[in-house]
NUMIDO-28347 format. One record per residue (C-alpha): y, z, x; residue number from 1. Coordinates in nm, 3 decimals, decimal comma. Layout:
N
<pt <Y Z X> NUM>
...
***
This chain:
154
<pt <-0,401 -0,389 4,281> 1>
<pt <-0,581 -0,355 3,948> 2>
<pt <-0,874 -0,201 4,131> 3>
<pt <-0,643 0,056 4,289> 4>
<pt <-0,481 0,136 3,954> 5>
<pt <-0,824 0,172 3,792> 6>
<pt <-0,942 0,391 4,080> 7>
<pt <-0,634 0,616 4,054> 8>
<pt <-0,675 0,643 3,675> 9>
<pt <-1,038 0,748 3,724> 10>
<pt <-0,930 1,009 3,976> 11>
<pt <-0,661 1,131 3,738> 12>
<pt <-0,915 1,152 3,453> 13>
<pt <-1,156 1,345 3,674> 14>
<pt <-0,878 1,585 3,775> 15>
<pt <-0,773 1,632 3,414> 16>
<pt <-1,134 1,700 3,319> 17>
<pt <-1,165 1,948 3,603> 18>
<pt <-0,840 2,118 3,496> 19>
<pt <-0,970 2,147 3,138> 20>
<pt <-1,297 2,292 3,263> 21>
<pt <-1,107 2,544 3,474> 22>
<pt <-0,886 2,634 3,178> 23>
<pt <-1,194 2,695 2,961> 24>
<pt <-1,346 2,903 3,238> 25>
<pt <-1,023 3,103 3,267> 26>
<pt <-1,020 3,161 2,891> 27>
<pt <-1,380 3,287 2,906> 28>
<pt <-1,291 3,509 3,203> 29>
<pt <-0,987 3,644 3,015> 30>
<pt <-1,209 3,734 2,719> 31>
<pt <-1,460 3,902 2,949> 32>
<pt <-1,176 4,085 3,122> 33>
<pt <-1,037 4,205 2,788> 34>
<pt <-1,382 4,336 2,693> 35>
<pt <-1,418 4,512 3,026> 36>
<pt <-1,069 4,659 2,999> 37>
<pt <-1,155 4,794 2,656> 38>
<pt <-1,478 4,938 2,790> 39>
<pt <-1,289 5,092 3,082> 40>
<pt <-1,048 5,262 2,843> 41>
<pt <-1,341 5,402 2,644> 42>
<pt <-1,500 5,531 2,964> 43>
<pt <-1,169 5,685 3,073> 44>
<pt <-1,143 5,866 2,740> 45>
<pt <-1,503 5,985 2,774> 46>
<pt <-1,440 6,107 3,128> 47>
<pt <-1,125 6,284 3,009> 48>
<pt <-1,316 6,463 2,733> 49>
<pt <-1,602 6,553 2,963> 50>
<pt <-1,372 6,678 3,237> 51>
<pt <-1,192 6,895 2,983> 52>
<pt <-1,528 7,035 2,867> 53>
<pt <-1,632 7,097 3,227> 54>
<pt <-1,302 7,270 3,305> 55>
<pt <-1,346 7,495 3,002> 56>
<pt <-1,703 7,571 3,105> 57>
<pt <-1,593 7,646 3,463> 58>
<pt <-1,323 7,881 3,336> 59>
<pt <-1,577 8,057 3,114> 60>
<pt <-1,825 8,086 3,402> 61>
<pt <-1,556 8,218 3,634> 62>
<pt <-1,475 8,490 3,382> 63>
<pt <-1,845 8,577 3,355> 64>
<pt <-1,870 8,578 3,735> 65>
<pt <-1,576 8,819 3,760> 66>
<pt <-1,742 9,054 3,508> 67>
<pt <-2,077 9,033 3,688> 68>
<pt <-1,912 9,087 4,026> 69>
<pt <-1,743 9,399 3,889> 70>
<pt <-2,079 9,523 3,755> 71>
<pt <-2,236 9,446 4,091> 72>
<pt <-1,978 9,653 4,274> 73>
<pt <-2,036 9,943 4,035> 74>
<pt <-2,414 9,923 4,079> 75>
<pt <-2,383 9,909 4,459> 76>
<pt <-2,233 10,257 4,455> 77>
<pt <-2,564 10,402 4,333> 78>
<pt <-2,780 10,235 4,600> 79>
<pt <-2,859 10,418 4,927> 80>
<pt <-2,676 10,274 5,229> 81>
<pt <-2,994 10,194 5,422> 82>
<pt <-3,143 9,999 5,131> 83>
<pt <-2,813 9,819 5,073> 84>
<pt <-2,801 9,721 5,440> 85>
<pt <-3,156 9,583 5,422> 86>
<pt <-3,070 9,399 5,098> 87>
<pt <-2,760 9,235 5,251> 88>
<pt <-2,955 9,134 5,562> 89>
<pt <-3,226 8,964 5,357> 90>
<pt <-2,970 8,807 5,123> 91>
<pt <-2,790 8,643 5,415> 92>
<pt <-3,112 8,503 5,557> 93>
<pt <-3,254 8,379 5,224> 94>
<pt <-2,957 8,188 5,078> 95>
<pt <-2,843 8,467 4,849> 96>
<pt <-3,186 8,561 4,709> 97>
<pt <-3,299 8,895 4,845> 98>
<pt <-3,506 9,014 4,550> 99>
<pt <-3,804 8,832 4,406> 100>
<pt <-4,035 8,893 4,112> 101>
<pt <-4,411 8,920 4,155> 102>
<pt <-4,653 8,810 3,887> 103>
<pt <-5,030 8,807 3,922> 104>
<pt <-4,996 8,898 4,290> 105>
<pt <-4,773 8,598 4,373> 106>
<pt <-4,423 8,632 4,518> 107>
<pt <-4,196 8,393 4,331> 108>
<pt <-3,963 8,370 4,633> 109>
<pt <-4,212 8,198 4,862> 110>
<pt <-4,503 8,138 4,618> 111>
<pt <-4,747 8,314 4,846> 112>
<pt <-5,004 8,576 4,745> 113>
<pt <-4,930 8,930 4,852> 114>
<pt <-5,204 9,169 4,956> 115>
<pt <-5,393 9,326 4,663> 116>
<pt <-5,308 9,678 4,783> 117>
<pt <-4,939 9,586 4,802> 118>
<pt <-4,957 9,455 4,447> 119>
<pt <-5,116 9,781 4,329> 120>
<pt <-4,846 9,982 4,512> 121>
<pt <-4,581 9,760 4,354> 122>
<pt <-4,724 9,828 4,009> 123>
<pt <-4,716 10,202 4,077> 124>
<pt <-4,345 10,171 4,159> 125>
<pt <-4,350 10,455 4,413> 126>
<pt <-4,195 10,271 4,708> 127>
<pt <-3,992 9,961 4,784> 128>
<pt <-4,215 9,678 4,898> 129>
<pt <-4,119 9,363 5,083> 130>
<pt <-4,309 9,035 5,078> 131>
<pt <-4,508 9,000 5,401> 132>
<pt <-4,424 8,628 5,411> 133>
<pt <-4,057 8,589 5,315> 134>
<pt <-3,947 8,954 5,355> 135>
<pt <-3,778 8,961 5,013> 136>
<pt <-3,771 9,287 4,822> 137>
<pt <-4,030 9,265 4,544> 138>
<pt <-4,039 9,387 4,187> 139>
<pt <-4,318 9,357 3,932> 140>
<pt <-4,215 9,103 3,671> 141>
<pt <-4,428 9,240 3,385> 142>
<pt <-4,276 9,586 3,427> 143>
<pt <-3,924 9,440 3,421> 144>
<pt <-4,008 9,248 3,104> 145>
<pt <-4,151 9,558 2,937> 146>
<pt <-3,838 9,759 3,027> 147>
<pt <-3,618 9,480 2,890> 148>
<pt <-3,812 9,479 2,563> 149>
<pt <-3,800 9,857 2,526> 150>
<pt <-3,426 9,863 2,603> 151>
<pt <-3,366 9,582 2,354> 152>
<pt <-3,553 9,774 2,082> 153>
<pt <-3,350 10,093 2,124> 154>
***
């Protein structure tokens, strides 16, 4: 009987020890959880601020887009119908990019060299030239930069 009592007391002590260990583990987990909750709140605040910034930026960009779209519609009126049709066709096929700059004889749309004679003709600016590789309408980048500088100075 004494052996059984001793055995049961040992079991009880082991269970009490295990309960204390679990309680300590729970306390540590509670502290970790509190830290993570605090961190989550900080992240939520950060996300809230960032989303507000992004919404403001989107609103600003939408306003700019509306202005640019209006300008685009006005500019379209001055373009010959045949050229506009070609432009729209290329734009649909090239993910919205129908016009590409050329610098040093390289089309920036497809990064391929154009023929030297085409580059000379492009520099002359007499006719509209398309890239023989990607079919985009080309313009000479240096000339566009020079026009931008001269317009900015006046």
